[in-house]
C-alpha positions in Angstrom: 0.2 0.3 -0.2 1.6 3.5 -0.7 1.9 5.5 2.5 0.9 8.8 3.8 4.5 11.2 4.3 2.7 13.0 6.6 2.8 10.4 9.5 4.8 7.4 10.0 3.2 4.7 8.9 -0.3 6.3 7.8 -2.2 5.4 4.8 -3.6 8.0 2.2 -6.4 8.2 -0.3 -5.7 10.6 -3.0 -2.6 10.9 -4.4 -1.4 12.9 -7.5 0.8 12.1 -10.3 2.3 14.5 -12.7 3.3 12.6 -15.9 4.9 13.4 -19.3 5.0 10.9 -22.4 4.9 7.9 -20.2 1.8 7.3 -17.6 2.4 6.3 -14.2 -0.5 3.6 -13.5 -2.3 2.2 -10.2 -2.7 -1.5 -10.6 -3.8 -3.6 -7.6 -1.0 -4.9 -5.7 -1.7 -8.7 -6.0 -2.3 -8.4 -10.3 -0.2 -8.7 -13.0 1.6 -5.8 -14.4 -0.6 -6.1 -17.6 -3.7 -5.2 -15.7 -5.4 -2.1 -16.9 -5.2 1.7 -15.1 -7.8 1.4 -12.2 -7.9 4.7 -10.8 -9.8 7.7 -12.6 -7.3 9.7 -14.9 -7.9 13.8 -15.3 -6.2 14.8 -19.2 -4.7 18.2 -19.1 -3.9 19.7 -22.7 -1.4 22.2 -23.0 -0.1 24.2 -26.5 3.6 22.8 -25.8 3.3 19.9 -22.6 0.8 16.7 -22.9 -0.4 16.4 -18.7 -1.9 13.5 -17.2 -2.6 13.9 -13.3 -3.9 10.8 -12.1 -5.7 11.0 -8.9 -6.4 7.4 -7.2 -8.8 6.7 -4.5 -8.2 3.1 -3.7 -6.3 0.8 -1.8 -4.2 -2.1 -1.7 -2.1 -0.8 -5.1 1.1 0.8 -6.3 2.3 2.4 -9.1 3.8 1.4 -12.1 5.3 3.0 -15.6 4.8 0.5 -18.6 7.3 1.5 -20.6 6.6 -1.0 -24.0 6.6 0.4 -26.6 8.3 3.8 -25.8 10.9 6.5 -26.8 14.5 6.5 -25.2 14.0 9.2 -22.8 10.2 9.3 -22.2 9.9 10.3 -18.5 7.0 9.9 -15.6 7.4 11.6 -12.7 5.6 11.0 -9.4 5.6 14.2 -6.3 5.8 13.2 -3.1 4.1 16.0 -0.5 6.4 18.8 0.5 7.8 17.6 4.0 9.0 20.1 7.1 10.6 17.7 9.3 11.5 18.4 12.8 14.2 15.6 13.4 15.8 12.6 12.3 13.6 10.2 9.9 13.9 7.9 6.9 12.1 7.6 3.9 11.7 4.2 3.0 10.0 2.8 -0.5 9.8 -0.7 -2.7 10.7 -0.8 -6.0 10.9 -3.1 -9.1 12.0 -3.4 -12.7 10.6 -6.5 -14.7 10.2 -7.4 -18.0 9.9 -10.6 -20.1 13.8 -10.6 -21.7 15.3 -10.2 -18.7 16.6 -6.5 -19.8 16.3 -3.8 -17.8 13.1 -1.6 -19.2 14.7 1.9 -18.2 15.9 4.1 -15.2 14.0 4.7 -12.1 15.3 8.0 -10.7 15.0 9.9 -7.1 15.2 13.3 -6.8 15.4 15.6 -3.8 14.3 19.3 -3.8 14.8 21.6 -1.6 12.5 25.1 -0.8 11.1 24.6 -4.0 14.3 25.2 -5.6 16.3 23.3 -8.5 15.8 19.3 -9.3 19.3 18.5 -9.7 20.8 15.2 -10.5 19.3 12.3 -9.0 20.3 11.3 -5.7 19.3 7.5 -6.2 18.7 5.7 -9.3 17.9 2.2 -10.5 18.9 0.9 -14.1 21.2 -2.4 -14.6 19.4 -5.2 -14.2 15.6 -6.3 -13.6 14.7 -7.1 -9.7 13.8 -10.4 -8.4 10.4 -9.3 -6.9 10.1 -5.9 -4.6 13.6 -4.2 -3.6 13.6 -2.1 -0.7 15.6 1.4 -0.9 16.0 4.0 1.8 16.8 7.9 2.1 18.4 9.2 4.5 17.6 13.2 4.2 18.9 15.6 6.7 17.1 18.7 6.0 14.5 19.9 8.9 12.4 22.6 9.4 12.3 25.6 8.8 13.5 24.5 5.3 10.9 22.0 3.2 11.5 19.1 0.6 9.9 17.5 -1.8 11.0 13.4 -3.2 10.6 13.2 -6.7 10.4 9.7 -8.7 11.4 9.6 -12.4 10.6 6.6 -14.7 12.6 7.0 -17.9 11.9 4.4 -20.9 14.7 2.6 -23.1 13.1 2.4 -26.3 13.3 -1.8 -27.4 13.1 -2.5 -23.6 9.7 -3.7 -23.1 9.2 -4.2 -19.5 7.8 -2.2 -16.1 9.1 -0.1 -13.6 6.9 -0.4 -10.3 7.0 1.6 -6.9 5.1 1.1 -3.7 4.6 1.5 0.1 6.5 4.9 0.5 7.2 5.6 4.4 8.0 7.9 6.4 9.6 6.5 9.8 10.3 8.4 12.9 14.0 6.5 13.4 17.0 6.6 11.4 17.9 4.4 8.7 19.0 1.3 9.3 21.5 0.8 5.9 21.7 4.5 4.2 23.9 6.7 6.2 22.8 10.2 7.6 25.2 13.0 7.5 25.8 15.6 10.1 24.9 19.3 9.5 26.9 20.5 6.3 28.8 23.9 7.4 29.0 27.1 5.2 32.5 28.2 3.7 33.6 31.0 3.2 37.3 31.9 1.4 38.7 34.7 -0.8 39.0 34.8 -4.2 41.7 32.5 -5.6 41.6 30.3 -2.8 40.8 26.7 -2.1 37.6 25.8 -0.9 37.1 22.9 0.9 33.9 21.4 2.5 33.7 18.5 5.1 30.7 15.7 4.7 30.8 13.6 8.2 27.8 11.1 8.4 26.9 8.2 10.5 26.8 5.1 10.0 29.2 2.1 8.3 31.8 3.2 5.6 31.8 0.6 2.7 34.3 0.6 -0.5 31.6 0.0 -2.3 29.8 3.1 -1.4 30.1 6.2 -3.5 29.9 9.8 -2.0 29.9 12.6 -3.6 28.9 17.2 -3.3 26.2 18.1 -5.6 25.9 21.8 -6.4 22.6 23.2 -6.6 22.5 23.4 -10.1 23.2 19.8 -10.6 27.0 19.6 -11.3 28.6 16.6 -9.1 32.0 16.7 -7.8 33.3 13.1 -6.0 34.5 12.8 -2.9 38.1 11.7 -2.9 39.5 11.3 0.7 37.4 9.3 3.1 38.6 9.4 6.6 36.5 6.3 9.1 36.5 8.0 12.2 35.2 4.9 13.9 32.8 1.4 13.9 29.7 4.5 13.5 31.1 7.6 11.8 33.1 8.3 8.6 34.3 12.0 7.3 35.3 12.8 3.8 36.6 16.6 1.8 36.7 17.7 -1.4 38.0 21.1 -2.9 35.4 22.7 -5.0 35.1 24.6 -8.1 36.1 27.6 -9.3 36.8 30.9 -6.4 38.5 33.3 -9.6 34.8 35.6 -8.6 33.2 36.7 -6.3 29.7 34.5 -5.9 27.6 32.3 -4.2 26.6 28.8 -4.6 25.2 26.1 -2.6 26.3 22.5 -2.3 25.3 19.0 -0.3 26.8 15.5 0.3 25.2 12.8 -0.9 26.0 9.3 -0.5 24.8 6.2 -2.4 25.1 2.5 -0.5 24.0 -0.9 -1.3 20.9 0.3 0.7 19.8 3.3 -0.2 21.4 7.0 -0.3 21.9 9.8 2.6 21.5 13.4 1.8 23.0 16.4 3.8 21.5 19.6 4.1 22.8 22.1 1.6 25.5 24.6 2.4 26.8 27.7 1.0 30.0 28.4 -0.5 30.7 32.3 -0.3 33.5 33.6 -2.6 34.4 37.3 -1.0 36.5 39.7 -2.8 39.3 41.6 -0.8 38.8 44.9 -0.6 40.4 47.8 -1.9 40.1 51.4 -1.3 38.0 53.6 -4.1 39.9 56.9 -3.4 43.8 58.1 -3.3 44.7 58.8 0.7 44.2 62.3 1.5 47.2 64.4 2.1 46.5 66.3 5.7 50.2 68.3 6.5 53.5 68.0 4.5 57.2 68.9 5.8 60.5 68.4 4.4 60.9 65.1 6.0 57.2 64.1 6.9 54.0 63.6 4.9 51.0 63.4 7.4 48.0 61.2 5.7 44.6 59.9 6.5 43.9 56.6 5.0 40.7 57.1 3.1 39.6 53.4 3.7 35.9 54.1 4.5 34.7 53.4 1.0 36.4 50.1 -0.9 35.3 48.0 -3.5 35.2 44.6 -2.7 34.4 43.1 1.0 34.5 43.5 4.9 35.1 43.5 7.5 38.7 45.4 7.1 40.6 43.8 10.1 43.8 45.8 8.6 44.9 48.4 7.3 48.4 49.4 5.7 50.5 52.3 3.8 52.8 51.3 1.0 55.2 54.0 0.2 58.3 54.9 -2.1 60.1 57.4 -4.2 58.7 57.7 -7.6 61.8 57.7 -9.0 63.1 54.5 -6.8 62.8 50.7 -7.2 62.1 50.1 -3.3 59.2 50.3 -1.1 58.1 50.1 2.6 55.0 49.2 3.9 53.3 50.2 7.4 50.7 49.5 9.3 48.0 52.2 9.9 45.8 51.6 13.9 44.8 55.1 13.7 42.6 57.4 11.8 45.6 59.0 10.6 49.1 58.5 9.9 52.4 60.4 9.7 55.2 59.2 7.5 58.3 59.9 9.3 62.5 59.8 8.1 61.8 60.8 4.5 64.0 62.9 2.2 63.4 67.1 1.7 62.1 67.7 -1.7 61.6 64.3 -2.7 58.7 63.2 -4.6 56.8 60.2 -2.8 53.8 58.0 -3.5 51.8 56.6 -1.6 48.8 53.4 -1.1 46.6 52.1 1.2 46.3 48.3 1.4 43.5 46.7 2.9 43.0 43.3 4.3 39.4 41.2 5.6 39.7 37.8 7.5 40.9 34.7 5.8 43.4 33.6 3.9 44.3 36.1 0.5 42.3 38.5 1.9 44.9 41.5 1.3 43.0 43.1 -1.8 45.1 45.2 -4.5 46.4 48.4 -3.8 44.3 51.1 -3.9 44.9 54.8 -5.9 48.2 56.3 -4.8 48.2 59.5 -3.3 51.6 61.3 -5.3 53.2 64.5 -3.3 56.6 65.8 -2.4 57.9 66.7 1.1 59.0 70.8 1.5 62.8 71.6 0.8 64.8 71.5 4.0 65.6 74.5 6.2 68.2 76.0 6.9 70.0 74.6 11.1 69.6 76.2 13.8 72.4 78.1 16.1 72.8 77.1 19.5 
């Protein structure tokens, strides 16, 4: 029996299915897969789409796709109700891939869509071989209130491979999955432009060499996790360096693991790439002497990101090839021990937290010290 995702073990009567090309039908559990559709069907026509929504009022049945006579790539989708869970839970279901000749009739994919966002790539699939009867799979989803998520089942046909793809007994259980690992909370990562960004995925459960572990981006791109460390018999972790950090941006990632018993999916975490700060304006000249220049760094207006944790002044003579850098810890700064009647170029450097947080120098202030006066006699 298909069961409700609102409460553990509670059956429900009304079930909606969105189909495109291939139809998800509902059949009595005890019958042959070749029986006709037994639920009522509402057909909706649109100019560019053919959509069918099956609202079934029946019990003791399962959902099935007849993939026979279909072109490759035709799809049927089953959308589960949106969930907002407060605690650890497990979704499990039964599935079956069957055919007369023993060849796989297609692929059954599972997607997890969070907060109504992008569907992304599948977190679980079955396609290689037909199953011997019904097989159980688990989904350990670590997305909790106030965030919501939706489970989407997708059947994809393969031309010339007649058969059936079926699912049944979809449940939400108020305890951890028995086989699929559960991820601990994935933390946000902030780096500066051009620096390495690393996520650490930590999960509770037993690690197997046959498990597949990867990082999934919000837009669907997958990155394999190469380094896995077993913490103890109940916990393991993996790290991965991700993506392009060459420009200021924010993107979202989550950890996914596929094990023999199903899949575990973490929450989404943000990768935040910050741009080191640069002053917009040159330093302000406050006073000039023969051996000093008094300036104001003028660092309130910047290009890039704060917070500013360090201000520095870089200066040199315009005719020289040397430069010195001094830390500025006050609203104004006095450059001492300069040569009289010499032109200097002064720039301000700003830094934000993290490796690579120092931005390029701001616009220069070019000015000249005064001529030296006559000495004093005592």
